[in-house]
C-alpha positions as CSV (number, residue, x, y, z in Angstrom):
1,M,-28.3,-16.6,-0.2
2,K,-25.9,-13.9,-1.1
3,R,-28.3,-11.4,0.2
4,T,-28.4,-13.5,4.0
5,L,-25.4,-13.4,3.8
6,F,-24.5,-10.3,3.4
7,L,-27.5,-9.1,6.1
8,A,-25.3,-10.8,8.7
9,L,-22.1,-9.0,7.7
10,V,-23.7,-5.5,7.9
11,L,-25.4,-6.7,11.7
12,V,-21.7,-6.9,12.9
13,F,-21.2,-3.3,11.2
14,A,-24.1,-1.6,12.8
15,A,-23.2,-3.6,16.5
16,V,-19.1,-2.2,16.4
17,L,-20.9,1.0,15.7
18,L,-23.5,0.8,18.2
19,S,-21.4,-0.6,20.9
20,A,-18.6,1.9,20.2
21,C,-21.1,4.6,21.2
22,S,-22.3,3.3,23.8
23,G,-18.9,1.4,25.1
24,A,-20.2,-1.9,25.5
25,G,-18.3,-5.2,24.7
26,V,-17.9,-6.9,21.0
27,T,-16.6,-10.3,20.7
28,T,-17.7,-10.7,17.5
29,S,-15.1,-10.1,14.8
30,W,-12.6,-11.6,12.4
31,P,-8.9,-12.6,12.5
32,G,-6.2,-9.1,12.1
33,L,-3.6,-10.4,10.1
34,S,0.3,-9.1,9.2
35,V,3.4,-11.1,8.3
36,S,7.0,-10.3,9.0
37,G,9.6,-13.0,8.0
38,S,8.6,-16.3,8.5
39,T,5.9,-15.2,11.1
40,A,2.8,-14.7,10.9
41,Y,0.6,-12.4,13.5
42,I,-3.0,-13.3,14.5
43,S,-5.1,-11.2,16.5
44,Y,-8.3,-12.9,17.0
45,G,-11.0,-13.1,19.9
46,T,-8.9,-13.0,23.3
47,M,-5.6,-13.5,21.9
48,V,-3.2,-12.6,19.8
49,Y,-0.8,-15.4,18.3
50,A,2.8,-15.0,16.9
51,V,2.9,-18.7,13.9
52,D,5.9,-19.6,12.4
53,Y,3.9,-20.4,9.4
54,Q,6.5,-22.0,7.7
55,K,6.6,-24.8,10.4
56,G,3.2,-24.3,11.3
57,I,4.4,-24.0,14.8
58,E,3.2,-21.1,17.7
59,T,6.0,-19.5,19.0
60,W,4.1,-17.1,21.9
61,R,0.7,-15.4,22.6
62,F,-0.5,-12.0,23.7
63,P,-1.6,-12.4,26.9
64,A,0.1,-15.6,28.4
65,E,-3.7,-16.1,29.9
66,P,-6.5,-14.7,28.2
67,K,-9.2,-12.1,29.8
68,N,-13.0,-12.2,29.5
69,T,-12.4,-8.3,29.3
70,E,-9.7,-8.2,26.2
71,F,-10.7,-9.4,22.7
72,F,-8.3,-7.9,19.7
73,Y,-9.8,-7.4,16.1
74,A,-6.9,-5.1,14.9
75,A,-4.0,-6.6,12.7
76,P,-1.1,-6.0,14.7
77,A,1.3,-3.5,13.9
78,V,5.1,-4.8,13.2
79,S,8.6,-3.4,13.0
80,S,11.8,-5.1,14.0
81,N,11.8,-4.8,17.6
82,L,8.0,-3.1,18.3
83,I,4.4,-4.8,18.0
84,V,1.8,-2.3,18.6
85,V,-1.9,-4.0,18.9
86,G,-4.8,-2.4,20.3
87,D,-7.9,-4.2,22.3
88,Y,-11.9,-3.7,21.8
89,T,-11.9,-1.6,25.1
90,N,-9.5,1.4,24.9
91,R,-6.2,0.1,25.3
92,L,-3.1,0.1,22.7
93,F,-0.5,-2.2,23.9
94,G,3.5,-2.6,22.9
95,I,4.8,-6.1,22.3
96,S,7.9,-7.7,22.2
97,P,8.1,-9.6,18.5
98,Q,10.7,-12.2,20.1
99,N,8.7,-13.5,23.1
100,G,5.2,-11.5,23.2
101,V,5.7,-10.2,26.1
102,E,4.4,-6.3,27.3
103,Q,6.2,-3.3,27.1
104,W,3.9,-0.5,27.4
105,Q,0.2,0.1,27.5
106,F,-1.7,3.2,26.2
107,D,-4.9,3.9,27.8
108,Q,-5.6,8.0,27.1
109,A,-8.2,6.7,24.0
110,K,-11.7,6.5,25.1
111,R,-13.1,3.8,22.7
112,R,-12.3,0.1,20.7
113,W,-9.4,-0.4,18.2
114,I,-10.4,-1.5,15.1
115,A,-8.0,0.5,12.3
116,P,-4.3,-1.3,12.8
117,A,-1.7,1.2,14.2
118,L,1.5,2.5,11.4
119,I,5.4,2.7,13.1
120,L,7.5,5.0,11.4
121,N,10.9,5.4,12.1
122,D,10.6,7.8,15.7
123,S,7.0,7.5,16.2
124,I,3.6,5.3,16.1
125,L,0.5,6.3,14.4
126,A,-3.2,5.3,16.1
127,A,-6.8,5.9,14.6
128,N,-9.8,5.3,17.6
129,T,-13.7,4.7,17.0
130,D,-13.5,7.6,19.6
131,G,-12.6,10.0,16.6
132,S,-9.5,10.7,17.4
133,L,-5.7,9.7,15.7
134,Y,-2.9,9.7,18.3
135,S,0.9,10.1,17.6
136,L,3.1,8.4,20.0
137,D,6.4,8.1,20.7
138,R,7.9,4.2,20.3
139,N,7.4,4.1,24.0
140,G,3.5,4.5,23.7
141,K,3.9,7.9,25.3
142,L,1.6,10.4,23.6
143,L,2.7,13.4,21.0
144,W,0.0,14.8,20.1
145,S,-4.0,13.8,19.3
146,L,-6.5,15.5,16.7
147,N,-10.2,14.6,17.1
148,L,-11.6,14.4,13.6
149,Q,-15.5,13.8,14.7
150,Q,-16.2,11.3,13.6
151,Q,-15.0,7.1,13.7
152,L,-11.7,6.0,12.3
153,W,-11.8,2.7,11.3
154,T,-8.2,3.0,9.0
155,R,-5.3,2.9,9.2
156,P,-3.3,6.2,8.9
157,I,-1.2,6.8,5.4
158,V,1.9,9.0,5.2
159,K,3.2,11.0,1.9
160,D,6.1,13.5,3.0
161,Q,5.0,15.5,5.9
162,T,1.1,14.4,5.9
163,V,-1.0,12.1,7.5
164,I,-4.1,10.6,5.4
165,V,-6.6,8.8,7.4
166,A,-10.4,8.4,6.2
167,G,-13.1,8.5,8.5
168,L,-17.3,7.2,8.3
169,N,-18.8,10.3,8.2
170,K,-17.4,10.4,3.9
171,T,-14.2,13.0,5.0
172,I,-10.7,11.9,4.5
173,F,-8.3,14.2,6.4
174,G,-4.8,15.4,5.4
175,I,-2.8,16.0,8.7
176,D,0.3,17.7,9.7
177,L,2.6,14.6,11.2
178,T,4.8,16.4,13.6
179,S,2.1,18.9,14.8
180,G,-1.2,17.4,14.3
181,K,-2.7,20.0,13.1
182,E,-5.3,19.4,10.0
183,L,-4.0,20.4,6.7
184,W,-7.0,19.7,4.3
185,R,-9.8,17.3,3.9
186,I,-12.0,15.8,1.6
187,T,-15.7,15.0,1.3
188,V,-16.2,11.7,-0.6
189,E,-19.7,9.5,-1.2
190,G,-19.7,7.3,1.5
191,A,-18.4,5.8,4.4
192,V,-14.8,4.6,4.1
193,V,-14.1,1.4,6.0
194,S,-10.3,0.8,4.6
195,E,-7.7,2.6,4.3
196,P,-7.4,4.4,0.8
197,L,-4.2,3.8,-1.9
198,L,-2.1,6.7,-2.4
199,A,-0.2,6.1,-5.5
200,N,1.9,9.4,-5.9
201,D,-0.7,12.1,-5.4
202,T,-3.6,10.4,-6.4
203,L,-5.9,9.0,-3.7
204,Y,-8.2,6.4,-4.6
205,V,-10.7,4.8,-2.4
206,G,-13.7,2.8,-1.8
207,T,-16.8,3.4,-0.3
208,F,-20.1,2.8,1.2
209,A,-21.9,4.5,-1.5
210,K,-21.3,1.5,-4.4
211,D,-18.4,3.6,-5.9
212,L,-14.7,4.0,-6.8
213,E,-13.2,7.7,-6.3
214,A,-10.0,8.7,-7.5
215,W,-8.7,12.3,-6.3
216,D,-5.7,14.2,-6.7
217,I,-4.1,15.3,-3.5
218,K,-2.1,18.0,-4.2
219,T,-5.6,20.1,-5.4
220,G,-8.1,18.6,-4.1
221,S,-9.9,17.9,-7.0
222,P,-11.8,14.9,-7.8
223,L,-10.5,13.1,-10.7
224,W,-12.7,10.2,-11.7
225,K,-15.7,8.4,-9.5
226,T,-16.7,4.9,-11.1
227,S,-20.2,3.8,-9.9
228,L,-20.4,-0.2,-8.8
229,D,-23.0,-2.8,-8.1
230,G,-21.9,-3.2,-4.2
231,I,-20.0,-1.2,-1.4
232,V,-16.8,-1.5,-1.2
233,W,-14.8,-2.7,2.2
234,G,-11.4,-3.4,0.9
235,T,-8.3,-1.1,-0.4
236,P,-7.7,-1.3,-4.2
237,L,-5.0,-3.1,-5.9
238,L,-3.0,-1.4,-8.0
239,V,-1.0,-3.2,-10.7
240,G,0.9,-1.8,-13.7
241,D,-2.6,0.8,-14.6
242,R,-5.3,-1.4,-13.3
243,L,-7.1,-1.2,-10.3
244,Y,-8.5,-4.1,-8.7
245,V,-11.6,-4.4,-6.4
246,G,-14.5,-6.3,-5.2
247,D,-17.6,-5.9,-3.4
248,Q,-20.8,-6.9,-1.5
249,T,-22.0,-8.6,-4.2
250,G,-19.2,-10.7,-4.9
251,A,-18.7,-9.0,-8.0
252,A,-14.3,-8.4,-8.9
253,Y,-13.9,-5.7,-10.8
254,A,-11.1,-4.0,-13.0
255,V,-10.5,-0.5,-13.2
256,S,-8.7,2.4,-15.4
257,A,-6.7,4.4,-12.8
258,K,-6.5,7.0,-15.3
259,D,-9.9,7.6,-16.0
260,G,-11.9,5.0,-14.1
261,R,-13.3,2.6,-16.9
262,M,-14.3,-0.1,-15.1
263,E,-14.5,-3.4,-16.2
264,K,-16.6,-6.3,-14.3
265,F,-14.2,-9.4,-14.7
266,G,-15.8,-11.8,-12.0
267,D,-18.6,-13.0,-10.2
268,L,-17.7,-14.8,-7.0
269,K,-21.2,-15.3,-5.9
270,S,-20.2,-14.0,-1.9
271,P,-19.7,-11.1,-0.3
272,I,-15.6,-9.5,-0.6
273,V,-14.6,-8.1,1.9
274,A,-10.7,-8.5,2.1
275,S,-8.8,-6.2,-0.5
276,P,-7.8,-8.5,-3.3
277,V,-3.6,-9.2,-3.5
278,A,-1.2,-9.9,-6.1
279,V,0.2,-13.5,-6.2
280,K,3.0,-13.1,-9.0
281,D,1.1,-12.4,-11.8
282,R,-2.4,-13.2,-10.8
283,I,-4.9,-11.2,-8.4
284,V,-6.5,-13.1,-5.7
285,F,-9.7,-12.7,-4.1
286,V,-11.1,-14.2,-1.1
287,T,-14.6,-14.2,-0.3
288,E,-17.5,-14.8,3.0
289,N,-18.0,-18.4,2.1
290,G,-14.3,-19.4,2.2
291,T,-13.1,-19.4,-1.7
292,I,-9.8,-18.4,-2.9
293,T,-10.1,-17.0,-6.8
294,A,-6.5,-16.5,-8.6
295,F,-7.4,-14.7,-11.7
296,N,-5.0,-14.1,-14.7
297,P,-4.5,-10.4,-16.3
298,N,-7.0,-11.1,-18.6
299,G,-9.5,-12.1,-16.2
300,T,-10.0,-15.6,-17.1
301,S,-10.0,-17.9,-14.0
302,A,-6.4,-19.4,-12.9
303,W,-7.4,-21.6,-9.9
304,N,-9.9,-21.7,-7.4
305,T,-9.8,-23.2,-3.4
306,T,-12.2,-23.1,-0.9
307,V,-11.6,-23.8,2.7
308,K,-14.0,-24.0,6.0
309,G,-15.2,-21.0,7.2
310,S,-15.7,-17.4,6.0
311,L,-12.5,-14.6,4.8
312,Y,-12.7,-11.3,5.3
313,T,-9.5,-10.7,6.1
314,T,-6.8,-9.3,3.5
315,P,-4.3,-12.3,2.7
316,V,-0.5,-11.8,2.5
317,F,1.7,-13.5,0.3
318,D,5.8,-13.3,0.9
319,G,6.9,-14.1,-2.6
320,E,6.5,-18.1,-2.0
321,N,3.2,-18.7,0.2
322,L,0.0,-17.0,0.2
323,V,-0.8,-16.7,4.0
324,V,-5.1,-16.5,4.5
325,A,-6.4,-16.0,8.2
326,V,-9.9,-17.6,8.6
327,K,-12.5,-17.3,10.9
328,D,-15.0,-19.9,12.2
329,G,-13.0,-22.5,10.7
330,E,-11.3,-26.0,10.9
331,F,-7.8,-24.0,11.4
332,L,-7.4,-20.3,11.9
333,L,-4.3,-19.7,9.4
334,V,-4.2,-21.5,6.0
335,V,-1.0,-21.6,3.9
336,L,-1.3,-21.9,0.4
337,D,1.3,-22.1,-2.4
338,A,1.5,-19.8,-5.7
339,D,-0.8,-22.7,-7.5
340,G,-3.6,-22.7,-4.8
341,K,-2.6,-25.9,-3.3
342,V,-3.4,-26.1,0.6
343,V,0.6,-26.6,1.7
344,R,-0.1,-25.8,6.1
345,P,-2.9,-25.3,8.1
346,F,-2.7,-23.8,11.8
347,T,-5.1,-24.0,14.7
348,P,-3.3,-22.5,18.2
349,A,-3.7,-25.4,21.0
350,K,-6.4,-24.8,23.4
């Protein structure tokens, strides 16, 4: 069963790769999720939804009328006065958080948007599957672009004045934030489909080569590499001096951030695609078969909840509630308390 489920996931991955090269449309995706205050922003299918998840009420949707040419995968990037989200063609939209009204549209990219954008104080960074990293002002005007010659699926991260973005062709780039010039690059063992984790000057990255790697970005030197049982889709989670990560076999790991020593503390029997999330003093993993499992720091299971549908999206914990987006489920959004009890589901009206 595990092999069958993961095969379906790989086929989705391959379909997106092929369609990105051909320009063909793809309608299969899982939800993108962002949370700000009591509002969850969900990109899924032909819509972006704003939902007051404390009340279970939809506040707006974008576009107001769905279009069969627009499909959304990337999680919306959210600030106090702007939402940025890209679609499966080449369009990147600036939207009002208050009412979902379009503010601007950027259409100079050549392929679809899979990576979430990053909103900074005076600019926006967005990585496209055409291989280019785009820097825009907050009105959607192009400041610079840099083609990196490989598909980009990961949200950029910024350290001081350096933009860091990972590509599918085993490369992570450092780029000057102001000029857009490449500063450095490192080569990892496999494709990277989720943003790396940057802690101080160490970059932690999981790859499709079934490993977790640590790199010193000041020197460009590898620090350690740990082999895992399966490929890694999500971003590692750092809690104290331990990294937590899951893989496609359903294994959950705790890894020393210092030297990469690994302990496998859970087998969830279903592929883990989402990143783990800290919920108070517990680590929560979600899986393809709809299970949500919290582990205590000592590796024992604290609680387990199952929802109908598949869980590929990284949940968000707001300090009290765990917000979970569901693919092909009874509900699009499920809100749990910190002990795993479902307190509020939501599904959009037809």
